[in-house]
N, C-alpha and C positions, 0 to 999 in steps of 0.2 A: 297708883300705876298697878296695872294689872301683871299677871303672871305668863304671861304669852312673851314666849322669847322671839323679838325682829331681832336681827343684823344688817348693814348693807355693804353693798359693795360701792365703794366713792371712789373709782379712778380721777386724776387729771389728766384729761384728752390731749397732752402735749407730749406725747411720743409710743411705740409699741410697749404693751404689757410685758414688764420684765418678769424676770422669775420670784422677785423678792413681792412683786403684787401679785401674780399667781398663787405665790404660796400663801397669801393673806386670804385672798378670794377661797381659796380649797379650806383654810380653818375654819373660816365664816360658811361654808357652806357645809362641811362636816356636821359641825355643832347644830347647824339649824337644822341640818334634816333628822340626826339624829334625837333631836328633842322638838318632832314635830312644831318645826318656828317658822318663820316668814322671811324671805329673804331681799331687801331693796335693793335695787340697781339705780342709781344714780352717778351723773356725771359734774365732778368739781371743778366746771370750767371758767371761773373766775379769771385767773389767767388770759385775757381777751388777747393779751398778744399771739401767747403761744398755745390757745387752745386750738384742733383744726376737727374738723367731723370726720375726714378720712380717720383718725387716730381712735376717735368713737366707734366707726364702722370695725374697724381692726380689731379693737379690745370687746366689740361684742361677739366677732367672729370666732376669735381666740377661746371667748368662755363657751361659745356652740362648739368648737371642735374638741374643745377637751371636756365637754359634757357637764360644764357646772351653772346651772340653769338655775331661774332666780322667779318671786313671783310678783313683785310689783317695780313695775317702770321698764325701761330707763325713765330714770327723769336729767331734768339738764339745770342746770343753778342760773344761767342764763336766762331761764324762762320764768323763775321763779323770785325777780329783785323785787315785786311787789312786796312777799314774805318780809323779807328782811329790811326793806324802807318802813315797814310798819312796826317790825321790831326796835328798828333804829329809833325811831323817833318815839315809841315809849320809854326805852332808856332814858333818852333826852330827858322827856317829861318827869319821867319818876325821879330825875338828877343824878344820875349813876352815870350818865355818859354828857359829854360834852364837845363844844366845838375848841379848835386851838391850832394855835400855830405847829405847824408840819415840824419845823427845826429853830432853831435859833439862829437860821446864816440871813435872817430880815428879807428872804424871798416874799412873805408874804402869802405863800400856799397854808389853807385853811382843811385841818384832817378832823375826825370824829374818834376821842380819845375815849375809854371805858375809866371809869375813876377805881382805883386800885384800892381794895381792902385793907392792903397792905397785912397780910395773915398768910400763916401759915394754915396750906392747904392742905389736908391726909383724904387719900383716897384709897381702898383696898382694888387691889390688882388682884384677881384669882390666881395666878400662879406664881406673884412675886411676894403677897403679901402685903402689908400695910406700907406704902409709900408717902412721905411727908415733904412739901416744898416752902419753903417759904418765898412767897411772892413780891417780896419788897423790890428785890433790884429787878421785877418785870417795870417799875414805873408804871403810870398810866399811857397804855398799850394801844393804839391804834386799831380801831377794828372797821374802819371807812374811810376812804379817802374824801369822800363828801359825803349828803345827807344822801345821795342817791348813786353812791357806789361805793357798795359795803365790801370787806375783804373778808379772808379765809377764814377765821377762828368766828366771827360771827355766822355768817352763811350756815358752816357745818352744823353750827350749834342750832340754829333756828330750826335745819331742816332735821336733826337729830330728836328735837323735841316734837316736830308736828309731824314726822314719821314714827315718831314713838319709838325709837331705836331703844332697845334694852341691854342689850351687849354690846361695846364697840373692842373687836379684834382686828390689831395693828402693830405694828412693826414697834418695836424699843423704842428708836428714835422718836419716837410721838411722844414719848415719856413727858418730856419736859411740854410740850403741848398742853398738855391736859390739866394742870393749873387754869391756863389762862380759860380753856374752855371752861372748867367747872366754875369761874369766876362767873361769867357771861349765860351761862348756865341757872345758876344760884338769881343775879341780877333778873332775869327773864320769869322767873318762878317756874322752871322745868326740873323735871325727875332727874338726879346724874345717876345716869348708867353706871352697868358694872363694866370693868376695864379688862381686858387682857392683853399684855403688852407682849407681843413673840419674839423669839431673839433672832438676831438679827442671822442674816447667811452671810459668811467671810469664804473666801479662795483660800487656795493653799498656804498663800504667805501671811495668812492672818488678818489680812487687809478685808473690807467688805465688799462682795461681788462684785464683780463691774467688767466691760468687755476687755481688759486686759487679760482675765482669765477662762474666755472662749465666750459660745454662744451663753447670751442670755435672756433672749426672748423667743415665746414660744414660736414665733417664725425661723426662727435661726437654728433652735431645736430639730425641726419639723423639716427643714431643708438638709437638715445633718442625716438622718432618717431615725428619728427615735420618733414613736409611736406616743399616741396623747393619755394609755393606760401605763405605758412604761412613766411616761414622766408625773403623771398625778400620784402612782404609787412611791414613787422616788422623795417627790417633794413633801408629802406627808409625814417620812422619815427625817427631816428637817426641821428638827427641833419637838419632836413626837416619837413615839415608842409605845408599843403595846403591852410595853411589861417584859417581854421576853424574847426570845430572837426571832422570832418570826420576821422576814420583810418581805415579800410577798401578800403583794395583799389586790383585791379588785376593789372597782370605787364602794361596791355594796359592802365589802370586807370592811372597809373603812370607816363607814356610815355606821356599822355595827358596832367597829370597836372604839370608836374615837372619843375619847374622855379627856376633858381638858384640865386635868388632875395629872395627866400624865406629861404636859408641855414640860419642856424643859428650859432654865433662863439661861443657859451658858450659850452662847453664839455657836448656832451651827455651818460645820465645815459642807463644805460642795463641793463631794468625790465623782468625779467624772466617769471615773472605771465602774464607781458604784454604781453609778446611771445605768451605766452599760451594761451591767451583769443584768440587774431589775432589768431592763427594758432587753435585754435577749430573753428573760422568763419569759416577758410577755408575748412579743412576737413570736416564739414556738407555740405560744398557748393559740394560735389565731389559727381559723379554718384554711382548708388549701386554696382554698379559693380568694379568701381574702390575703393570704400571705405572696398569691399569684399576684394581685393586682397591686399590689404595696411593688413587688419586684418591678413589675412594668412602669410604675411611675419613677423610676431614679432609672433605669437602664434607657440609653441611648436606641433612637429608632430603626436605627440599625440592626441595634440587637434585637428590637422588637420583634423585627421582619422574620429575625432567623428562628427565633424561637416559634413564631405565629405557624411560620413554613413545617417545622417536626417539633409540635407539641408533646409527643409522646417523649422526645429527648429531651426538650425544655425541662416536664416535668422531670427528670430524672435528677436534673442539674440542681432544679432548686430543689428538692429532695434530698438529694446526696452531695450537695457540695455547698451550696451559700447555706440552707440551712446549718450546716457542722460550720462555716465559717462565721458570719456575721453576726456583732452586737446591735446594729442599727442599719439599716435601709441604706444609708447615703454611703457605709463600705461599698458600698457593688459600683460604683464608679471609681474607685481604685482598682479595682478586681477588674474591670474592663479595662482601666486605662495600660494595664501590666498585662493584658494581655492574656487573662485567667479565663476566656471562657472561647477566644479561637478556635483553640486546636480540637472543639469539639466537633466546628464546622468545615472545617477544613486542615489538610495536614498541615503542620509545622516542618520550617526548612531547618534540617537538623544536621547538625556540624559534627561529621564522622567522629573529628578528633575527641571533643566532647564525649563522645558516647560510653567510652570507656571508665570503670571504676576504678580510680587513683591507679595502679602500675597494670592492672590487669589488660594481657596481650590481646590486640584485634582479633586475633585468631578465637582466642578463647570466647572472647563475647559473642562471637559468630557462630558458635558451637553452639551458648547457652540460648541464643536467641533461634536457633534451630530446634531443640529442644523443648522449649517453652512453646512453639508454636506448634511441635506434635502434640505434647500433654492437652493445651487447651483446645488443640482440635479435635478431640476427642467429646468433647460437650457437647450434647444434643442442643441445636438455636432453641429448644423450649426449656431447658435447663441454665440457658445462659446468663449466670449472674456475678456479682462481685464473691460472694462464697464459694459459688465453685468452681470458678476460674483458680482465687486463693487455695481451695483445697487441691486441686492439683499439681501445685507447682510449689507448695509454704514446707512441705518435707526438706522435696528435693534441694530447695534452694537452702536451706538452712545447714544443711550436709556440705553443700559447697562453698557457702561465705553468702549471706543474703544481699549485702550490697554490691557485689559481680555481678549476680543474675537481675532483680530486681532495680539497680540504679538503671541501665542501659533499655531495659523494658519499659520504665515510667519513660523515660526520657525519649525514646523513640516517639510515644504517642503523643508527649505534652512540648516536647523542645524547649521547656522551661526547667530551670534549674530549681524550684520549687514549685509542687503540683501537687492535687491529690493523689492517692496512691495508687499503683495500675491496675488492680483489682476494681476498682470504681470507675477510672477512665475508660475499661473495658467495657463497664457493662454497660456504660454511659454509649458508648462509640456504636460497639453492635460486634457481633462475631465476624462477620466477613469483614469490614472495615481496619479489625483489628490484626488479622491476619493479613491482611493487605497491606498495611502500615512497615507490620515485620519483614515480608517477604522482599520490603522496597528495598527496605537498611541491611539486609542480608547481601543482595545481589552488589551492593555499595562498600560493603565491607571490604 
């Protein structure tokens, strides 16, 4: 066996690639790329009833969108049956496998079993150390339904030997499969690879991550607005860390930093808030054009049309409102649903009763608005921005009571109880529109 590092992505195409799969793909990817190794892609589609080509396509699309490329394949076990039959015949000819009854129920169904050496199998896990498992309790386990219908443990071993897999990086739930596969590797005269069993991913309830915890596939994460850079960064931190407090990594950073010895043994807890935080850092690193394209992918056709008609206003909304608010692009749908963009394009219906701050009299509010109009009216159009608007009224409003001044100012602009500050809204709306809205409310008080 040479020293070349060869790993594999071996999903079963029976569903969408979930986060556990993707984290495993990622660790294989980082390990191979860090060490100039080779990545083999193969579909383990021996489950004929559940395997589907649509899931093969989806898995490949997921890898492509996440930037996890491979070097060889994709191979399909369903197209390699001759290799498994040859191996099966070899085992039978050597006397280490035999045809036997499937069960003791008298059905007469035959299967192929491997003769269990009934010994303790000891293997070294690169992060867990030596692991020893007594195989006696396995009995003579089934490796094929018939001479033409091999099962998973045999097919995976034949593929690993044939493809020269040097390192098997997979979830800790596969530890108990390892002794069975080593028995088969030794029986076929293959080289036992090195093993790395990754910690399981659990939810906040301490149980294995599943749909009850939220999004679990890349498709679902994309639908709620996460980007590939954020997901890759976060998944790398599930069971691995660089040895310090850093949390923000590009894929290139991860390749440079990745070290198998820094993988943890304990289960990794999936924290959606932390994912949001990391995703936010990555979306803020996008170029203006990239960010804008993502925004347009998550807003309605109606809002797209409004943004397209007033591109300068749209750019300010994106830069000063959206970027300040969201951690993932799917949040735009809720913002739009709650009317948080409507008032930038049309005057809101203002309930005068809600205009006053606490117990402030309407007559006072009216005078405050007149003063605001006079002060900000002095600002030249070329200098109209949130800083100049704030400078004009900040000190004055502080002397009066900022709630009394700024609440009605913000409310008449947005019509919402919660919205950006009035200075930001004013810059986006423009001087003429702001003065017009103030005038209209003064006349109604």
